[in-house]
C-alpha positions in Angstrom: -111.1 -69.6 -16.5 -111.7 -70.2 -20.2 -108.9 -71.6 -22.4 -108.1 -68.2 -23.9 -107.6 -66.5 -20.7 -105.7 -69.7 -19.5 -103.2 -69.6 -22.4 -102.7 -65.8 -22.0 -102.1 -66.0 -18.4 -99.4 -68.7 -19.3 -97.9 -66.5 -21.9 -97.7 -63.4 -19.4 -96.2 -65.5 -16.5 -93.7 -67.8 -18.5 -92.7 -65.8 -21.4 -93.1 -62.0 -20.2 -92.4 -62.4 -16.8 -89.9 -65.1 -17.3 -91.3 -67.0 -14.3 -90.3 -70.5 -15.6 -91.9 -72.0 -12.6 -95.4 -71.5 -14.3 -94.7 -74.4 -16.5 -95.2 -76.5 -13.4 -98.9 -75.4 -13.5 -99.5 -75.2 -17.3 -97.2 -77.9 -18.9 -97.2 -81.9 -18.5 -94.3 -83.4 -17.5 -94.1 -85.5 -20.6 -94.7 -82.4 -22.8 -93.9 -83.5 -26.6 -91.8 -80.7 -28.2 -91.8 -80.8 -32.1 -89.3 -77.8 -32.3 -86.0 -79.4 -33.0 -84.2 -76.8 -30.9 -85.6 -78.1 -27.7 -86.0 -81.5 -26.1 -89.1 -83.1 -24.9 -90.2 -82.7 -21.3 -91.3 -79.9 -19.1 -87.8 -79.9 -17.4 -86.2 -79.4 -21.1 -88.7 -76.4 -21.6 -87.8 -74.7 -18.2 -83.9 -75.2 -18.9 -84.1 -74.0 -22.5 -86.1 -70.8 -21.7 -84.0 -70.1 -18.5 -81.0 -69.9 -20.7 -83.0 -67.9 -23.4 -84.3 -65.5 -20.7 -80.6 -64.9 -19.4 -79.3 -64.3 -23.1 -82.3 -61.9 -23.7 -83.6 -60.4 -20.6 -85.9 -58.1 -22.5 -87.6 -61.1 -24.3 -91.3 -60.3 -24.7 -94.1 -61.8 -26.7 -97.3 -59.8 -27.5 -100.0 -62.0 -28.3 -102.2 -61.1 -31.2 -104.8 -64.1 -31.6 -105.7 -67.2 -29.8 -107.8 -69.7 -31.8 -109.4 -72.9 -30.3 -110.6 -76.2 -31.8 -111.4 -78.9 -29.3 -108.1 -79.9 -27.5 -105.9 -77.5 -29.7 -104.8 -74.1 -29.4 -103.1 -71.7 -31.9 -101.4 -68.8 -30.5 -100.3 -66.1 -33.0 -97.7 -63.6 -31.3 -94.8 -61.4 -32.2 -91.5 -61.0 -30.1 -90.9 -57.2 -29.5 -87.7 -55.9 -28.5 -87.2 -53.4 -25.8 -86.8 -50.6 -28.6 -90.3 -51.5 -29.8 -89.2 -53.3 -32.9 -90.8 -56.5 -33.9 -88.1 -59.2 -34.1 -90.0 -62.3 -35.1 -93.5 -63.4 -35.7 -94.5 -66.8 -34.3 -97.6 -69.3 -34.4 -97.4 -71.8 -31.4 -99.7 -74.8 -31.8 -100.7 -76.7 -28.7 -102.4 -80.0 -27.9 -103.9 -80.1 -24.4 -104.6 -83.1 -22.3 -105.8 -83.3 -18.7 -106.0 -79.6 -18.5 -102.2 -78.9 -19.7 -100.0 -78.4 -22.4 -99.2 -81.8 -23.7 -97.7 -81.2 -27.3 -96.3 -78.2 -29.0 -95.3 -77.3 -32.6 -94.3 -73.7 -33.8 -93.6 -71.7 -36.8 -91.2 -68.7 -36.8 -90.9 -65.8 -39.1 -87.9 -63.7 -38.5 -88.5 -60.0 -39.2 -85.3 -58.6 -40.5 -83.0 -58.4 -37.5 
């Protein structure tokens, strides 16, 4: 599977189906998180998004574009509410190592909600 399909599969499973166990397959245990709202590590990612999905059971990311440069991926997406309105736009930047996500940065742009 190419990297674009691989990251799209991760987004579908983890963010859209809320299958946080997908992190075991896609994310390194020592995942470095540059978002100040989450701690480092795969366990922190799972715990943080488990809580988010309980708070927002309709949470969904619609991927618009994936860019790849060596071991780096950029994913441009929008968070779409159950009513179809765009809540937020996001750019996730990842560094891969050993076939898994090793490091993450993000840029968020709220959309007036």
